N, C-alpha and C positions, 0 to 999 in steps of 0.2 A: 504494500500500500504506500503510495507516495505521500510526501509531507502535506501537500495541498488537500488531498482526500482525507488524510488523517485528521487535520484540523477541522474540516467540515463535519466529520463523524463525531468528533468530540464536542463540537459546538451544539450539534443536534441533540446529543445525549444530555447536555446540560439543560437545554430549554424544553426538551420533551422526554422526560424519564420514561423508561420502558417498564412494563409489568415484569415481575420476577416470580418464579416458582408457582406459576399458575394463578397468582392473585393480581388483580389490577391495582397498580399504584396510582393513587390520586395525584394529579399534577398540582404543584404548588400554585396558589392563587392569592391575589391581593385580598385583604380583609374587605368584606362587603360593607357598604354604607347605605343607609336607607335614603329614600327620596327626600325626606325631611332633612337628613344630615347633609345631603348634597346641596340643598338650598342654603344651609348654614355655611358650607364651604364657600359658595359663591358670594355670600354676604361678607364673610371675613376677607376674601380676596379683594373685594372692593375697598375694604378698610386699609389694606396695605398701600393704597394710593392716597390715603387721607392727607389733606393739606391743612395747615394752620390757617384759620380765617384771617388773622392779622398779618402774618409774615408771608404767607403764600408758600412757606417751606413745608417739608414733610412733617406731619404731626407725629413726633416720635412716640408719644404715649399711646396713641390709638394704634399705631403700627405694632408696637410691642404687645398690646392686648390682643390684637388679631393674630399675631404669631403664636402667642400662648394658647389661644383658643384652637387654632389649627393643630398645634402639637398635641394638645390634649385628645384630639380625635384619632390620633395614631396613624399607622401606615396606610390605612384605607383612603387617605386623602391624596396619595402619591400621584395617581394618574390625573386627577383633576388639576393638581398643581403643575405637573409637567406640561399640560396643555397650554398653560399660560406663560411659560418661560420665553417663548419667542414673541409673544404679543406685548408683554409689559415693558415699561421703561427700566432703566438700570436699577433704580432704587427698589422697584417692585420685584425685579428678578433676584436681587440680592436677598430680599426678605424671603422669597419663596425658597431659595437655596438653603437659607438658615433653617427653615422649617423642615425641609427634606433631610438635611443633615441630622436633625434631631429625631426624626421618626424612622429613618432607615437604619437597619442593623445588618450584620454579616449574613444572617439567615435569609435576607431578602436578595442575596446575590443572584440566585437562579432566575428570579423575577426580573431583576434589572438587566440580566443578560439578554432577555427577550427584546429589549428596547434599543439595542445597539444599531439597529437598522431603521429607526424612526426617521422620517423625512426631515424633521426639524433639527438643524445643526446644533442649536443650543441645548436641545434635549440630549443629543448624542454626546456632546461635550460634558454635560453634567453627569450622565450615566457612567461614562468611562472614568471620569475623575473619581466618582464615589467608589467604583469598583477598585481603582488603583489604591485608594486609601485603606481598603479592607485587607489587602495582602493575602488574598485567598488563592492558593496554587491552582485550584480547579478552574479559575477564571483565565488561565493562560490562553486557551484556544479562543476565548472571547476577545482578548487583546490582539491576538494574531489576526483575527478577522477584521478588527477595527484598524489595523495597519493599512488596510486597503481602502479606507474611507476617502472620499473626495475632499473632505475638509482637513486642511493642514493642522488645525488645532486638535482635532480628534486623533490624527496620526501621532502627533507629539504626545498626547496624553496616553495613548495605547502603548507607545514605546516606553514611557515613564512607568506605566503599570507593569510591563514586563521587567524593567530594570528593578522595580521593587520586589520582584520575585527572584532576582538574581540572574535573570536572562538578559544578556547585554548585546545580543546580536543587532538590535534596532536602536541602541542607545546613542548612536551618533546623532540622531534627530534631537535628542535631549541636549546633548553637548552643544549643538549648533544653536538651539533656542536659548541656552544660557548665556550666549554671547550678547544678546540684545533684549531678551525678555525677562531678565532677572527680577526687576521690580514687581512685575505682575505675577511671576510663577515661582519665585525663589522659595517662598514659604511652603508651597505644595511640593516642590522638588525635594526639599530637605525632609519633609514629613514622610514622603513615599520611599525615599532611598535610604533613610537612616537605618532600618532594620537589616540592610545587606552590607553594612560597613565591614570591610575585610581587606586583607593584603591583595587578594585577587582583584577586587573592585578598584582599589587604588592603582594597581599596576595597569589596569585597563585605561584609566584616565591618563596617567603619565605617558602611556604609549601613543596617545593622540595629541599631545602637546608638542608643537614644533617650536624650535628655539627662537625664531624671529617672528613668531605670531603672537602679538601682544593680546589681542582679544581672545585667542585660544588659551593663553596662560590664565587670563582672568576667568574665563568660563571653567577651565579645568580646576582651578583653585576653589571656585565656588562649589563645584561638585564634590571636591575632596573634603569639604566641611562635613559632608554626610558619609563619605565613603572611606576616608583614610583612617586606619587605626593609629594609635599613639606611636607605634613603632616607626611610623613614617615622619617623625619629627624632623630629622635631619634633611630629608628631601624637601619638606616644606620650608625649612629655614633657608635652604639654598636659594629659594625664590626671592628672599629679602634683598639679594644682591642685584636685582634687576634695576636698570636705569630708568625704567618706566614706573612712574608713581602709581599707576593703576594696578600693576602687577604687585608692587610692594604692598599696597593696601590689601589686595586680595590675599596675599600670603599671611599678613598679620591676622586677618579675620579667620583664615583657615586654622592657624595656630591657636588662636583664642578658643575656637569651638572644639577642635580636636584634642588639644592638650589640657586646657583648663576647664572646658565645659562652659565657657562664658559666651554670652550672645555676641554676634558680630557688631562692629561699629561701621555702619554703612556710610556715614558721612564724615569720614576722617579727613582732616585737612592735610596738606603736604607736610607742614611742620610737625603735626602729630604723628604722621606716618614715619618720618625720619627718626623721631625720638623713640617710638615704640619698636621700630625695626632694630635700633641699637640695643634696646632692652632684650629683645628676643634673641639676638645674636649671642648675648652673654649668658643665656640660660643653657 
């Protein structure tokens, strides 16, 4: 069986479990909500767009109350909320994602796997992101399938999900995204890749950093915050000698996270970087 067929078979097995030993296995399904509850969901969704009458800004209190009400209803609200992801403005979409993050758990992975082919790009992005954060090995074929998505963000998120499972074949996509998209994706990248920190993972990153590629060094050092073990201290310290301030700053932050477990300092000044680099060389 070739790799492509194998992936398809595994994906089908995830989203359509087969009966075993003569008994029919009931396929997993989203919790059902009543017609009345569905009306409540629609009402609370409208509250997510509530504006303050005086300032015209988002009414934070009403939005928080609506989020709490939706969360209290549980995972049965998932499909209703996903339908609104592409329709809402950014504030509404962010609120919807916060609710979904609260009601969805690892046991919902097979149900989420069915949604990786939804036509709405924002839905596919959210679904693959949520699956990546669960670190479930059985979702590997789902990520493999998502690598063929026509949306570049979905492909990146699928590659990240595979990286979080220790599968690095598609991680070049993540490496490249970290060159330019760190402010948006840095937190997610760190969360997903943290569990696979290892010598092997760090070596994979170093193998892709070219000596004269400044943005490559910065991207690699960002990834090494999550992937390098403490035994790579000297390799990280070597990057402090770069003449490029951006590389020096990235090396300082990698050392802070990997060696001391401290948060990165994303807004280091040149003078701060010089002083901190001096301190790290002496350690």
